C-alpha positions in Angstrom: 6.6 22.8 -35.7 5.1 23.1 -32.4 7.4 25.2 -29.7 10.2 22.8 -27.8 9.0 22.3 -24.3 11.6 23.5 -22.0 12.2 21.3 -18.9 12.5 22.7 -15.6 15.6 23.9 -13.7 17.1 21.8 -11.0 15.5 23.2 -8.0 12.2 22.2 -9.8 12.9 19.2 -10.8 13.9 17.9 -7.5 10.4 19.1 -6.2 8.7 17.2 -9.0 11.1 13.8 -8.1 10.2 14.5 -4.3 6.5 14.8 -4.8 6.9 11.3 -7.0 9.0 9.6 -4.4 7.0 10.4 -1.2 3.7 10.6 -2.8 2.8 14.0 -2.3 0.1 16.0 -3.7 0.5 19.4 -5.4 -0.8 21.1 -2.4 1.6 19.4 0.1 4.5 19.9 -2.2 3.6 24.0 -2.4 3.0 24.3 1.4 6.4 22.5 1.6 8.1 24.9 -0.6 6.3 27.7 1.4 7.9 26.3 4.7 11.3 26.5 3.0 12.0 22.5 3.4 14.6 20.9 1.3 12.9 18.7 -1.0 16.4 16.3 -1.1 15.9 16.3 2.7 12.3 15.0 3.1 13.2 11.2 3.1 14.7 12.3 6.8 11.8 13.7 7.8 9.3 10.8 6.6 8.0 8.0 8.5 9.4 4.8 7.4 6.4 2.6 9.6 9.6 1.7 11.8 9.6 5.0 13.7 6.1 4.7 15.5 6.8 8.2 17.0 7.2 9.8 13.8 3.8 11.5 12.0 3.5 10.6 8.2 5.1 13.3 6.3 2.0 14.2 4.7 0.5 15.1 8.1 3.9 16.8 9.0 4.1 19.2 6.6 0.1 20.2 7.5 0.8 20.4 11.0 3.7 22.9 10.3 1.9 24.8 7.7 -1.0 25.5 10.2 1.6 26.5 13.1 3.0 29.0 10.7 0.4 30.4 8.9 -2.7 29.6 10.7 -4.5 28.0 7.8 -5.0 24.7 6.5 -3.9 24.9 3.2 -2.6 27.7 0.6 -5.0 29.8 -1.0 -4.6 29.4 -4.4 -2.3 25.7 -5.1 -0.4 25.7 -8.3 1.7 22.4 -9.5 5.6 22.6 -9.7 4.9 22.4 -14.2 2.2 24.9 -14.0 4.3 27.5 -12.0 7.6 26.5 -14.4 5.4 27.1 -17.5 3.9 30.7 -16.2 7.3 31.6 -14.8 8.8 30.9 -18.9 5.9 32.7 -20.2 6.5 35.8 -18.3 10.3 35.8 -19.3 8.6 35.5 -22.6 6.7 38.6 -22.4 9.4 40.8 -20.4 12.0 39.6 -23.5 9.4 40.8 -26.2 8.9 44.2 -24.1 12.5 44.7 -23.5 13.1 44.3 -27.5 10.1 46.5 -28.2 10.7 49.4 -26.4 14.5 49.5 -27.7 14.4 49.5 -31.0 18.4 49.5 -31.6 18.4 45.9 -30.1 16.6 44.4 -32.8 18.8 43.0 -35.3 21.5 42.1 -33.5 22.9 38.9 -31.5 24.7 38.6 -28.4 26.2 41.5 -26.5 27.8 44.9 -27.4 31.8 45.2 -27.5 
């Protein structure tokens, strides 16, 4: 059997949902995360075509990113799913290294008493 695909945690799932809901690219999501935006509050910042004075959300994120970081886009763009996958692989490598380095813990399950 293959490995079980693990679901992203709630924080990452909120960003995935926000990306779909507001039609954002992976780059826009990464920029918004780096800016410290809340994925649940992006709807407040989005122009619903009723507020002519408001910038569309994609342009607003790009504007803030340029203002804060001085560049148009991040150097390397990674999707949320890839980020979750990479984090899981890193945790697994760390777990394996810990078991390799400490031979007393190999047969044990759970914590010590």
